[in-house]
Every structure is written in structure tokens, then in C-alpha cells.
C-alpha positions in Angstrom: 33.0 95.6 -188.7 32.3 95.9 -184.9 28.7 96.3 -185.7 28.5 93.2 -187.8 30.2 91.2 -184.9 27.7 92.6 -182.5 24.8 91.8 -184.7 26.2 88.3 -185.3 26.6 87.9 -181.5 23.0 89.0 -180.9 21.8 86.7 -183.7 23.7 83.8 -182.1 22.4 84.5 -178.6 18.9 84.7 -180.0 19.2 81.4 -181.8 20.6 79.7 -178.6 17.7 81.2 -176.5 15.2 80.0 -179.1 16.8 76.5 -179.1 16.7 76.4 -175.2 13.0 77.1 -175.1 11.9 73.9 -176.7 14.3 71.9 -174.5 12.8 73.5 -171.3 9.3 72.8 -172.5 10.4 69.3 -173.3 11.7 68.8 -169.8 8.5 70.2 -168.4 6.4 67.8 -170.6 8.5 64.7 -169.5 8.4 65.7 -165.8 4.7 66.3 -165.9 4.0 62.9 -167.4 6.4 61.2 -165.1 5.3 63.0 -161.9 1.7 62.2 -162.3 2.4 58.6 -162.9 4.8 58.5 -160.0 2.3 59.9 -157.6 -0.3 57.4 -158.7 2.0 54.4 -158.6 3.5 55.4 -155.3 0.1 55.4 -153.5 -0.8 52.1 -155.1 2.5 50.5 -154.1 2.1 51.9 -150.5 -1.4 50.5 -150.3 -0.2 47.0 -151.4 2.5 47.0 -148.9 0.2 48.3 -146.2 -2.2 45.4 -147.0 0.6 43.0 -146.8 1.6 44.4 -143.4 -1.9 44.4 -142.2 -2.3 40.7 -143.0 0.6 39.9 -140.6 -1.1 41.6 -137.7 -4.8 41.1 -138.5 -5.1 38.8 -135.4 -4.0 41.8 -133.2 -6.8 44.1 -134.6 -9.9 41.9 -135.0 -12.2 41.5 -132.1 -10.3 43.8 -129.8 -12.9 46.6 -129.7 -10.3 49.1 -130.7 -11.4 52.8 -131.3 -11.2 54.4 -134.7 -8.5 56.8 -133.5 -6.3 53.9 -132.4 -6.7 52.2 -135.8 -6.0 55.4 -137.6 -2.7 55.8 -135.7 -1.8 52.2 -136.5 -2.3 52.8 -140.2 -0.6 56.1 -140.1 2.6 54.9 -138.5 2.6 51.7 -140.5 2.3 53.8 -143.7 5.3 56.0 -142.7 7.5 53.0 -142.1 6.6 51.5 -145.5 7.3 54.7 -147.5 11.0 53.9 -148.1 10.1 50.5 -149.5 7.3 51.9 -151.7 9.5 54.5 -153.4 11.8 52.2 -155.4 8.9 50.1 -156.8 6.9 53.3 -157.6 9.9 54.7 -159.5 10.4 51.5 -161.4 6.8 51.3 -162.4 6.3 55.0 -163.3 9.5 55.1 -165.4 8.5 51.9 -167.3 5.0 53.2 -168.0 5.9 56.8 -168.9 8.8 56.0 -171.2 6.8 53.0 -172.5 4.0 55.4 -173.4 6.4 57.8 -175.1 7.9 55.0 -177.1 4.5 53.6 -178.1 3.3 57.1 -179.3 6.6 57.7 -181.2 7.4 60.6 -179.0 10.8 59.3 -178.1 11.5 58.7 -181.8 10.6 62.3 -182.6 12.9 63.6 -179.9 15.8 61.5 -181.2 15.1 62.6 -184.7 15.4 66.3 -183.5 18.9 65.5 -182.3 18.2 65.0 -178.6 19.9 61.9 -177.3 18.3 59.6 -174.8 20.7 60.6 -172.0 19.5 64.2 -172.4 15.8 63.0 -172.3 16.5 61.1 -169.1 18.2 64.1 -167.4 15.1 65.8 -165.8 13.6 62.6 -164.6 17.0 61.5 -163.3 17.2 64.7 -161.3 13.7 63.9 -160.0 14.8 60.3 -159.0 17.7 61.9 -157.1 15.3 64.0 -155.1 13.2 61.0 -154.4 16.3 59.1 -153.2 17.2 61.9 -150.9 13.6 61.9 -149.5 13.8 58.2 -149.0 17.0 58.6 -146.9 15.4 61.4 -144.9 12.4 59.2 -144.2 14.6 56.3 -143.1 16.8 58.4 -140.9 14.3 60.8 -139.3 10.7 59.8 -139.8 10.8 56.0 -140.0 12.6 55.4 -136.6 10.1 57.4 -134.7 7.3 55.8 -136.6 8.7 52.3 -135.9 8.9 53.2 -132.2 5.3 54.4 -132.0 4.1 51.4 -134.1 5.9 48.9 -131.8 4.3 50.6 -128.7 0.8 50.4 -130.4 1.3 46.7 -131.4 2.3 45.7 -127.9 -0.6 47.6 -126.3 -3.0 45.9 -128.8 -1.8 42.5 -127.8 -2.5 43.4 -124.2 -6.0 44.7 -125.0 -7.8 41.3 -125.1 -5.5 38.6 -123.6 -8.1 35.9 -124.5 -7.1 36.3 -128.2 -3.4 35.8 -127.4 -3.4 32.6 -125.4 -1.1 30.1 -127.3 -1.5 26.4 -127.5 0.8 24.1 -125.6 2.6 26.9 -123.8 2.2 28.7 -120.4 0.7 32.3 -120.8 1.8 34.7 -118.0 0.6 38.0 -119.3 -2.3 38.0 -116.8 -0.9 39.3 -113.5 -0.8 36.6 -110.9 -1.8 33.7 -113.2 0.0 31.2 -115.3 -2.5 29.7 -117.9 -1.8 26.6 -120.0 -4.2 25.5 -122.8 -3.8 22.3 -124.6 -6.0 23.2 -127.5 -7.9 26.3 -128.7 -10.9 26.5 -131.0 -10.5 29.7 -133.0 -14.1 29.7 -134.2 -16.0 29.1 -131.0 -13.4 30.6 -128.6 -13.4 27.4 -126.4 -10.2 26.3 -124.6 -9.6 22.7 -123.9 -7.2 21.0 -121.4 -6.9 24.0 -119.1 -4.3 24.2 -116.3 -4.1 27.3 -114.2 -1.6 28.4 -111.5 -3.0 31.1 -109.3 0.0 32.5 -107.5 -1.9 34.6 -105.0 -0.3 37.0 -102.5 2.4 34.5 -101.5 3.5 31.0 -102.1 1.2 29.7 -99.4 -1.8 31.0 -101.2 -1.1 29.1 -104.5 -4.1 27.4 -106.2 -4.0 25.0 -109.0 -7.1 24.5 -111.3 -7.5 21.7 -113.8 -10.4 21.8 -116.2 -11.6 19.9 -119.2 -12.7 23.0 -121.1 -13.6 26.7 -120.6 -13.9 30.1 -122.0 -12.3 33.4 -121.2 -14.1 36.7 -122.0 -13.8 40.4 -121.1 -16.6 41.9 -118.9 -18.6 44.8 -120.1 -16.8 47.3 -117.8 -13.4 46.2 -119.3 -12.1 45.7 -115.7 -12.3 41.9 -115.3 -11.8 38.7 -117.2 -14.6 36.2 -116.9 -13.2 32.7 -116.8 -15.9 30.0 -117.2 -14.5 26.4 -116.7 -16.3 23.1 -117.1 -15.6 19.6 -115.5 -12.6 20.4 -113.4 -10.8 20.3 -110.0 -9.4 23.0 -107.8 -6.5 22.4 -105.4 -6.0 25.0 -102.8 -3.2 25.3 -100.2 -4.5 25.2 -96.7 -1.3 25.9 -94.9 -2.1 29.6 -94.6 -5.8 29.3 -93.6 -8.0 27.5 -91.1 -7.4 26.3 -87.6 -4.4 24.5 -86.1 -6.1 21.2 -86.6 -6.8 22.0 -90.3 -3.1 22.9 -90.8 -2.0 19.6 -89.2 -4.4 17.2 -91.0 -5.4 19.0 -94.2 -2.4 20.3 -96.2 -4.6 21.3 -99.1 -8.3 21.4 -100.2 -9.5 19.5 -103.3 -12.7 20.9 -104.9 -14.6 19.2 -107.8 -16.9 21.3 -110.0 -19.1 20.9 -113.1 -19.1 24.6 -113.9 -17.4 27.4 -112.2 -17.0 31.2 -113.1 -14.0 33.2 -111.9 -13.6 36.9 -112.2 -10.0 37.9 -112.6 -9.1 41.6 -112.0 -7.7 42.9 -115.3 -7.9 46.5 -116.6 -8.6 45.9 -120.3 -9.1 49.5 -121.2 -6.8 50.5 -124.0 -3.8 52.6 -123.1 -0.6 52.9 -125.2 2.6 52.1 -123.4 5.6 54.3 -123.3 7.3 54.3 -126.7 10.6 55.1 -125.1 10.9 51.5 -123.9 11.8 50.6 -127.5 14.7 53.1 -127.8 17.2 50.1 -127.8 15.8 48.5 -130.9 17.8 49.0 -134.0 14.8 49.8 -136.1 14.0 52.9 -133.9 17.4 54.5 -134.3 18.7 57.1 -136.7 22.1 56.9 -138.3 24.0 58.7 -135.5 22.3 56.6 -132.8 23.1 53.4 -134.8 26.8 54.3 -135.0 26.9 55.1 -131.3 25.1 51.7 -130.6 27.7 49.8 -132.8 30.6 51.5 -131.1 29.1 50.7 -127.6 28.3 47.1 -128.4 31.7 46.5 -129.9 33.5 48.1 -127.0 31.3 46.1 -124.6 32.1 42.8 -126.3 35.8 43.5 -126.1 35.6 44.4 -122.4 33.6 41.2 -121.7 36.1 39.1 -123.4 39.0 40.6 -121.5 37.2 40.3 -118.3 36.4 36.6 -118.8 40.1 36.0 -119.8 41.2 37.7 -116.6 38.8 35.8 -114.4 39.7 32.4 -115.8 43.4 33.3 -115.4 42.9 34.4 -111.8 40.8 31.3 -111.0 43.5 29.0 -112.4 46.3 30.7 -110.4 44.2 30.7 -107.2 43.5 27.0 -107.7 47.3 26.3 -108.0 47.9 28.2 -104.8 45.2 26.4 -102.9 46.5 23.1 -103.8 49.7 23.9 -101.9 52.2 25.3 -104.3 54.6 27.8 -102.7 55.9 29.0 -106.1 52.9 28.9 -108.4 54.8 30.5 -111.3 57.4 27.6 -111.2 54.6 25.0 -111.0 52.7 26.6 -114.0 56.1 26.6 -116.0 56.7 22.9 -115.1 53.1 22.0 -116.1 53.5 23.8 -119.4 56.9 22.1 -120.2 56.3 18.6 -118.8 53.0 16.8 -119.5 51.2 15.5 -116.4 51.0 11.7 -116.1 47.4 11.4 -114.7 47.6 7.6 -114.4 50.6 7.7 -112.1 48.9 10.5 -110.0 45.7 8.5 -109.6 47.6 5.3 -108.8 49.4 7.1 -105.9 46.1 8.1 -104.3 43.9 5.9 -102.1 40.5 4.8 -103.0 38.8 7.6 -101.0 41.1 10.2 -102.5 40.5 9.0 -106.0 36.7 9.1 -105.5 37.0 12.6 -104.0 39.3 13.8 -106.9 36.9 12.4 -109.4 33.9 14.1 -107.7 35.7 17.4 -107.6 36.8 17.2 -111.2 33.2 16.3 -112.3 31.8 19.2 -110.3 34.3 21.6 -111.8 33.7 20.3 -115.4 29.9 20.7 -114.9 30.4 24.2 -113.5 32.8 25.2 -116.3 30.5 23.7 -118.9 27.4 25.6 -117.5 29.4 28.9 -117.3 30.7 28.5 -120.8 27.2 27.8 -122.2 25.9 30.8 -120.4 28.6 32.9 -121.8 28.1 31.6 -125.3 24.4 32.3 -125.3 25.0 35.8 -124.0 27.7 36.4 -126.6 25.3 35.2 -129.3 22.6 37.6 -128.2 25.0 40.6 -128.0 26.5 39.7 -131.4 23.0 39.4 -132.8 22.3 42.9 -131.6 25.5 44.2 -133.2 24.6 42.6 -136.5 21.2 44.1 -136.5 22.6 47.6 -135.9 25.0 47.2 -138.7 22.2 45.9 -141.0 19.9 48.9 -140.2 22.8 51.3 -140.9 23.4 49.8 -144.4 19.7 49.6 -145.2 19.4 53.4 -144.9 21.8 53.7 -147.9 20.7 50.6 -150.0 17.1 51.5 -150.1 17.9 55.1 -151.1 20.2 53.9 -153.9 17.6 51.4 -155.0 15.4 54.4 -156.1 18.2 55.5 -158.6 18.9 51.9 -159.6 15.2 51.1 -160.4 14.9 54.3 -162.4 17.9 53.3 -164.6 16.3 49.9 -165.0 12.8 51.2 -165.7 13.4 54.1 -168.0 15.7 52.4 -170.5 13.5 49.2 -170.4 10.4 51.3 -171.2 12.2 53.0 -174.0 13.3 49.6 -175.4 9.9 47.8 -174.9 7.9 50.8 -176.1 4.7 49.4 -174.5 2.7 51.7 -172.3 -0.3 51.2 -170.1 -0.7 48.8 -167.2 -0.1 45.5 -169.0 3.5 44.8 -169.8 5.1 47.4 -167.5 3.3 46.1 -164.5 4.3 42.4 -165.2 7.9 43.5 -165.9 8.0 45.7 -162.7 6.6 42.9 -160.5 9.1 40.4 -161.8 12.1 42.7 -161.3 11.0 43.8 -157.8 10.3 40.3 -156.7 13.8 39.3 -157.8 15.3 42.3 -156.0 13.2 41.5 -152.9 14.2 37.9 -152.8 17.9 38.7 -153.1 17.6 41.4 -150.6 15.8 39.3 -148.0 18.3 36.4 -148.5 21.3 38.7 -148.0 19.7 40.4 -144.9 18.8 37.0 -143.3 22.2 35.5 -143.9 23.9 38.6 -142.6 21.6 38.8 -139.6 22.2 35.2 -138.7 26.0 35.7 -139.0 26.4 33.2 -141.9 27.6 36.1 -144.2 29.4 39.3 -143.5 26.7 41.9 -142.7 28.0 44.4 -145.3 28.0 41.7 -148.0 24.5 40.6 -147.3 23.1 44.1 -147.1 24.7 45.3 -150.3 24.2 42.1 -152.3 21.0 43.1 -154.0 22.5 46.5 -155.0 25.6 44.8 -156.4 23.3 42.5 -158.5 21.1 45.2 -160.0 23.8 47.8 -160.7 25.3 45.9 -163.7 21.7 45.3 -165.0 20.9 48.9 -164.8 24.1 50.0 -166.6 23.6 47.4 -169.3 20.0 48.4 -170.0 20.9 52.1 -170.1 23.6 51.3 -172.6 21.4 49.2 -174.8 18.6 51.9 -174.8 21.1 54.5 -175.7 22.2 52.4 -178.7 18.6 52.1 -179.8 18.7 48.3 -179.2 15.9 46.1 -180.5 16.5 43.4 -177.9 12.7 43.0 -177.2 11.7 43.2 -180.8 9.8 39.9 -181.5 9.9 40.3 -185.2 13.7 40.5 -185.2 13.9 37.2 -183.3 11.4 35.6 -185.6 13.4 36.6 -188.6 16.6 35.3 -187.0 14.9 32.0 -186.2 13.7 31.7 -189.8 17.2 32.2 -191.1 18.6 29.6 -188.8 15.9 27.1 -189.8 16.5 27.8 -193.4 20.2 27.1 -193.1 19.5 23.9 -191.3 17.1 23.0 -194.1 13.9 22.8 -192.1 
């Protein structure tokens, strides 16, 4: 009897081992199909986002004479910062295509007919998606902050490479040391500048020169050490207080020079050099999770201390004003002022005309001073609060983008199983529509949270909260073998409705 039990046990274990082998092979088969598709779609998505990013900064790259190594660094760091954004879209597209292909080839139907539920089929790919989400979090917390720091240093250095490309219209440009340059209009095709006004500050205020020109052009010399400024139809005003004889100083305060064409060489080292990336350590995008939390605590503590300090200063200023105006017991006077309203008309009537004028002048000066100080504090508080919101937003983004990988998987895989269409047609269209919707909601939430219109946490997590119910509903519908995208079913239902109506 014992032998029969043992043989039965061996037979049972052998049958379970035999049943496990097809399941393991099935997992490998699914992972192989999905992994290859994910690798391809990931690089495609990364390339698309990189081209979009490059389009924003194309003016900083073209015509600067940048070396191949510098451009390679730019693309490398830009690619690293875009990896977390590419992973969710790649997962969505790969899951849609892979499960759509298996549905179209009836492989999913064969698996379900063998007694394997959809949840079990999704398990190996779900584990893969969890690994991708963890990798996304690692990139955002470790790799992306350093890449963003190096990329910011490169972009700033590129803008300084050829200042003639950066001169704005209608604004003073002061990136050239010792010069303030104003251009009314700039022709992007020919490079000509129109309506030029230049303030040459010189070594001191007495050496200031002002140049007005109808048009001109600014170029970099061949040795990359000077800027060649060619101006046409203009005037130069030079201060003569610091040069010339005593007679010149007395009779000629400045010199006016008219020219048809004039060329100035401005010392400017235009050789490319990358600035120190540590200067961007304070930006929220260049911090990891620990640094962001420290930054949030420091900014919050600083805001509280500034508020208490301003309250203390205003209170001290008020009490000091009471004492200066002759009160021996300032506390009693403050209590009386608080309990009894002050009749300003009777006070002003008791003063002479000169005293009333002096009181009005003092009150106006104090009101202007208080308004100016309040405006300054308001602007400063707005700037500090904006920095605090940016730090909080970057903290939440490290989690929301990682969770987006899982959410998009639970949207793409069930949707592919329902649609049962593979290839690059329907899956690409559906993926783009879903991702654009997610991107719009995410951008809107981040913008509203960054501006302070919404709570930062609500704005950052809005897109996640919107897509989680959709992912859960699609997973449930796919597990129930729903035919929600079966056009024939909708056509039959429409025919039945029309038949009942009598049409």
C-alpha cells in the first residue's frame, strides 16, 4: 500500500512537472515576442522625443561651428533625460502590437482553450513591466538629474558661442562684456541688424560711448577671439571729460562723429568651453529624491522664518513710531488706539496749515515706502514659492512617470487582446491617441500646479488618477473576453434597432 502511494506520488509529481514545462516555454515565448518589440519601439519613441527636443534648440546649434564631440555630448545627455518619458509610450505600443499579433494569429484563443486565463498570460510581461518601471525610477533619480545638469551647462555654453545669433529684437543685449546692444529689427536670412544702439561702457563712466547706426552686421573673426561689428550710416558720441587738454574739457564735453561705414573689433573669446555644471545644482530638475526633500524642507523653513522676521520688523517699526511721536506709555497708547477709533478730521482740524501739509507729506512718503516694500516682499515671496512648487513637482514626477509604465501596460495589453489587430496600423494610432490624451492631461496638471492655481500634488497625480480606472476597466473587459471592438456585433445591434423602429 505504501508502494502504491509512492508510485502515485511520483506519478503526480511527474504530471505536474510535465504541465509546468509548457507553461515555462509559454512564458519564454511571450517574453521573447514582447521584449523584441519593446526594444524596437523604445528606440523609435526615444528618437521621436529627441527630434522634438532638438527642434526646440535648433537655433542654438545651427551656425555655431560646434565640434562633433560637443554635438555628441548634447545628443547623449538629451537622450538620457528623455529615457523616462519614452519608456511608458514604448510599453504601451509594444503591448498593443504583441498581444494584437497573438490575438490576430489566434494564439491567445489557443492559450485560453488550453485552460490558461488571460491574467496568467499577462504575468510574465507584467513582471517585465515592473522591472521597466523600476528602471525608469532609477533613471529619474540617479541618471536624469546629472544628465539635466550637464545638458543645461552645454546649452548655456552654446548660447555664448556665437552671440550674434542670440541678439533679440527690441531688447538690450548685455552678454558681450562692456557693451549693451539694442537692435530694433533683425533679418534672420541675411544677418543684417537695423536700428542699432550701442552703449560702450569702457573702463569707467567717463569713458562711455554711445553709437547710433541705421544698420550693421556682427560676425566672429577667424581666430575666434574678436567680434567684427560693421555699422553703416551712424553717429558716435564720445565723452571728452576724461581725455584732452583743459581747454577741451571746458569747451567740449563730448565728441560727435558721423560715419558712413565703420568697423569695430570687440574683444570676445568665442572658443567653445563648457561652463561649470555645478552652477545648476540649485535647479529642481538637477536634484535626486533626497536632495529634493532637503530642498523642500529648507525652502519651507526659510519662508516661515522670513514671514516671522517681517512680522517682527513691522511690529517693532510701529512701536518705535509711537515712541518717537512722544508717547511715554506706548502700550497704553496702543490699547487706546485699538479700543477707540481715531477721528482724523478733528486731528487735522486742530493743526495749522503748515503742520497739515507736513503731516500729509510724511503720510504720503510712508505710504509709498510701505507700498514699495510690500511689492518687493510680494515678488520675492512669489519667486520662493515658485521654487518650492517646482521642487514638489519634480518629487512627484519621479513616481508618476514610473507608475505610468505599469498603467500603460495594463492599458495596452488588454486593449491588444480585445482589438486583435497586430502590425503598425491600428496599434500605432491607438497608442498615439492614448499617449496624447495622457500628455495633455499631465501637462495641464503640471502647469496648473506649477503656477499655484492647483495643489501641486493634485496637478502631478491628475493624469495617473485619470488613467488608472481606464486600465482597470480594460483589464476586466479583456479577462471577460469582451467584444467591445467587434464591428460586426455593433452592426447587428444597429440592424436590430432599425428593424424594431421599422426602417
